[in-house]
N, C-alpha and C positions, 0 to 999 in steps of 0.2 A: 504494500500500500504506500505509494509514493508520497502522499500528503504528510505522512509521518516521518519523512526524511529530514524535516526541518526541526532542529533542537527546540525552538520556541513552541512549535505545535506539539511536540512530544511532551514538553513541560506542561502545557495547558491541559492536555488529556490526562497526564499523570496526576496533576493536582485535582482535577475534577473527580478522578477515581479515588484518590486517597484522602483529600481534605474537604470534600464538599458535603459529607454526611448525607442527609436525606433531602437536600434542597438544591436548587440550581443557583448559579451566580452570574453577575454581570462581568464584563471584561475589566471593570475597575477593581473588582475584588482581588485580582491577581497581583496588582501592584507593580506591573511592568513599567519600566521607564522607557516607553515607546510612544510615538505619536498615535493618536486615535485612529488615523487612517491606516497605519501599519497593522494595528491590532484588528481592525475591521477586516482587512485583507486575510489575515490568518484565520480568524473565526469563520469567515465566509468559505475559505478553502476546506476547513474541517466539516462545515455543515454540508457543502455540496458533495463532499466525498462520502457522506453518510456516517461520519464518526461521531458527530454531536447533533443534538436537536436543540433548536432555539425557540423560545416563545417570547412574545411581546408582553411586557409587564409595565404598563404605563408608557413612559418614554424609554424604557430600558429593554434590552434583549438579554434574556437569561439563558444560560447554556447548561446542558447536561449530556453526558456520554450516552450513546445509544448502545448500552451494554448488551442487551439481549441480541440485537441485530449483529453486533460485532462478533459475539461468541458463536453465533450461528454461521456467519459468512466466513470468518477467519478464526477458527479454533486455535487457541494458544496466543493470539495477538495481545489480548489484555494482560496476560501474565508477562509477556515480553515488555510491554509498556511499564508495568508496575516494577519490574526489575531493572529498568534502564536508569543509568546515571549519566549526567552530562559530562562530557570530556572537559578537562581543565581549560581548554581554549574556547569553549562555548560561551558566548556572551548572551545572556538572557535578559 
């Protein structure tokens, strides 16, 4: 799945899997020091690839991993994401 080749996107998915508990989050929750347009691009890529689901909540878009879909389409992928660690040179 090429969309997960980007370390920032992998970080987004991993954090949604490990830190989101039972609710979804806006892109501001992640605390990335990136322009909003850059984050919008990354979230759109994840959404269009079927990795996350987004819902409109007022003026915000909230994201959640499509866990069941990913497990069905790509068995073992979620475990790989959960075990992934950024390389020392990755800037997030």
